[in-house]
C-alpha distance (Angstrom), angle and dihedral (degrees) to the residues before:
residue distance angle dihedral
M1 . . .
T2 3.77 . .
T3 3.80 123.2 .
D4 3.77 90.0 -111.9
A5 3.83 91.9 54.8
A6 3.79 92.0 47.1
L7 3.80 92.2 50.5
L8 3.78 92.5 47.9
L9 3.81 94.2 50.5
Q10 3.79 90.3 46.1
Q11 3.78 89.3 53.0
W12 3.80 94.5 46.6
L13 3.79 92.1 50.0
S14 3.78 98.8 38.5
P15 3.82 118.0 120.0
A16 3.81 85.1 -121.5
F17 3.82 92.9 61.8
P18 3.80 104.2 109.2
I19 3.79 104.1 -115.3
G20 3.80 95.4 105.5
A21 3.81 95.7 -122.6
F22 3.80 90.6 156.2
A23 3.84 89.8 68.4
Y24 3.82 94.6 64.4
S25 3.80 129.0 72.6
H26 3.85 98.1 179.9
G27 3.81 89.4 -127.7
I28 3.81 94.9 -49.3
E29 3.80 91.3 119.4
A30 3.78 91.0 58.9
A31 3.81 91.4 43.3
V32 3.81 89.8 55.7
E33 3.77 90.9 47.3
A34 3.81 89.5 52.2
G35 3.81 92.5 47.7
W36 3.78 93.7 -115.2
I37 3.78 91.8 121.4
T38 3.79 114.7 37.6
D39 3.81 108.1 151.0
T40 3.78 145.9 -1.8
A41 3.79 94.0 -71.5
S42 3.81 94.9 53.7
L43 3.84 90.0 43.1
H44 3.84 88.5 54.4
I45 3.83 90.5 53.7
W46 3.78 91.7 46.8
L47 3.82 94.4 51.5
S48 3.82 91.9 43.2
D49 3.80 89.3 55.5
L50 3.82 91.8 48.6
L51 3.80 89.5 54.0
E52 3.78 95.0 47.0
F53 3.78 103.4 33.0
G54 3.78 110.1 10.4
A55 3.82 143.0 41.4
G56 3.80 93.6 -30.0
R57 3.78 91.1 62.0
S58 3.83 96.1 42.0
D59 3.82 95.1 44.2
A60 3.84 89.5 54.0
L61 3.82 90.3 54.2
F62 3.80 92.9 48.1
I63 3.79 92.6 47.9
A64 3.83 91.6 53.2
A65 3.81 92.5 43.9
A66 3.81 91.1 52.0
Y67 3.79 90.7 45.7
R68 3.80 90.0 57.2
A69 3.79 97.1 41.7
Q70 3.79 113.5 111.9
T71 3.81 105.9 -164.5
P72 3.83 140.0 38.6
A73 3.78 87.3 -113.6
E74 3.79 91.6 58.7
W75 3.81 90.9 47.7
A76 3.81 89.5 50.4
V77 3.81 91.4 54.6
L78 3.80 91.1 48.6
D79 3.80 90.9 47.6
A80 3.81 91.6 52.9
Q81 3.83 91.0 47.7
A82 3.80 92.8 50.6
L83 3.81 91.6 49.9
A84 3.80 92.4 47.0
F85 3.82 90.5 50.1
Q86 3.81 93.2 62.7
P87 3.82 110.9 107.5
S88 3.81 100.2 -148.1
R89 3.75 145.2 21.1
E90 3.80 94.9 -104.0
R91 3.80 93.6 46.5
L92 3.79 88.5 52.9
F93 3.80 90.1 48.2
E94 3.82 90.6 49.5
M95 3.79 92.2 52.3
T96 3.82 97.2 43.7
Q97 3.79 97.4 43.6
Q98 3.77 91.8 53.2
G99 3.76 93.0 42.4
E100 3.77 94.8 50.0
A101 3.81 91.2 47.4
F102 3.80 89.6 50.2
V103 3.82 90.4 50.8
R104 3.81 92.3 51.2
T105 3.81 93.0 51.1
L106 3.79 93.0 45.2
D107 3.80 89.8 53.3
E108 3.84 96.0 45.2
V109 3.82 97.9 42.9
W110 3.81 107.2 25.8
E111 3.83 100.2 21.4
I112 3.79 91.0 -124.8
T113 3.80 107.7 146.3
L114 3.82 117.1 -159.2
D115 3.83 125.4 168.9
L116 3.81 93.0 -151.4
R117 3.82 137.4 115.8
A118 3.85 109.2 -172.3
Y119 3.77 109.6 93.7
P120 3.83 99.8 -141.4
V121 3.83 90.6 46.5
V122 3.81 91.2 49.0
F123 3.78 90.3 47.7
G124 3.82 93.7 49.4
A125 3.79 92.2 47.9
A126 3.84 90.9 49.1
V127 3.80 91.7 49.1
A128 3.79 89.2 53.1
A129 3.81 92.4 46.3
K130 3.77 90.2 56.0
D131 3.83 93.6 39.6
L132 3.80 92.6 -123.5
P133 3.81 122.7 164.3
L134 3.79 108.6 -87.0
E135 3.80 100.3 -149.5
T136 3.79 93.7 48.0
A137 3.80 92.5 45.3
T138 3.81 92.1 49.8
T139 3.80 92.7 47.0
L140 3.80 91.5 51.0
Y141 3.81 91.1 45.8
L142 3.81 90.8 55.0
Q143 3.79 91.5 44.8
A144 3.83 89.1 53.2
F145 3.81 89.6 47.5
C146 3.82 91.4 54.0
S147 3.79 93.3 41.8
N148 3.80 90.6 54.1
L149 3.81 93.1 50.0
I150 3.80 90.9 47.8
A151 3.80 88.7 52.5
S152 3.81 89.3 49.6
A153 3.82 91.2 51.1
Q154 3.79 90.8 49.6
R155 3.79 88.5 63.4
L156 3.81 90.1 54.9
L157 3.78 105.8 33.6
P158 3.83 139.8 41.1
V159 3.80 91.7 -97.6
G160 3.80 111.9 137.3
Q161 3.76 128.8 -146.0
T162 3.81 93.5 -105.6
Q163 3.80 90.9 47.5
G164 3.76 89.5 51.2
Q165 3.78 93.1 52.5
R166 3.80 91.0 46.6
L167 3.77 89.7 51.9
L168 3.81 92.6 49.8
M169 3.81 89.0 50.4
Q170 3.83 90.6 49.9
L171 3.80 90.2 51.6
A172 3.82 93.2 53.3
P173 3.85 95.9 95.9
Q174 3.81 91.5 51.3
I175 3.80 91.3 45.7
Q176 3.79 90.3 53.5
A177 3.80 92.2 45.1
A178 3.81 92.4 50.7
A179 3.79 90.8 50.0
K180 3.81 92.3 50.2
Q181 3.81 93.6 46.8
G182 3.78 91.4 55.2
L183 3.80 97.4 47.3
D184 3.79 97.5 102.2
G185 3.81 91.1 56.2
D186 3.81 90.6 -141.5
L187 3.79 104.3 164.6
Q188 3.79 89.5 -167.4
Q189 3.80 82.5 80.3
L190 3.79 92.2 53.7
A191 3.79 110.7 126.4
S192 3.77 140.4 128.1
V193 3.77 133.6 -154.9
G194 3.77 96.1 171.5
F195 3.77 89.0 121.8
L196 3.80 99.7 153.8
S197 3.84 90.7 50.5
D198 3.80 89.0 50.4
I199 3.84 90.8 49.2
A200 3.80 90.0 48.7
A201 3.80 90.2 53.7
M202 3.79 89.9 51.2
K203 3.83 92.7 46.9
H204 3.80 89.4 51.8
E205 3.76 91.0 62.5
T206 3.84 90.4 71.5
Q207 3.80 99.4 28.5
Y208 3.77 107.8 133.8
S209 3.81 101.0 -146.3
R210 3.76 118.2 33.2
I211 3.80 143.1 144.7
F212 3.82 101.0 -162.5
R213 3.78 130.6 68.5
S214 3.78 93.7 -130.6
């Protein structure tokens, strides 16, 4: 990977990139409220399951499928599939708000115009538009996904900064494995058994006191 490609991916996936990722907990806030996540160890299990069975796995497939799509019509179909795959209102909101914000910034800064809403599909199409390496881009996307959720949990649990970084390091093999498994973009493999995460996202919709949007 060239230095230019590395810098671009780092910029796109930086916490400073204006998609508002910090505002979403992906259901973790409700899971903490329910007592399903209580400490670093249970957070590790939760994130591992997301990578292997939940949104981490499905996002990797959608990124690769969008990367390989050839026409706006193909992208539109993938976008619709990604949106339909979301298990709850807030999970759909999380995906579309980040995707639409990514699209606006791509258009304004890089003059890449995409009529898409689903964040992983937008990201995969942008990676293809800039001819960036797919496996590296997907790996860094999933690392950013986990990093954001760790940061969310740190606002809810006694998980320190050093603990959070250690956890992200420990998740690295699973992040890399999830990226590799999704590389063919075969949506026939699309599935999710992250049921407790999905239920947490649904519970969050009616949670009385909350600081995150999902």
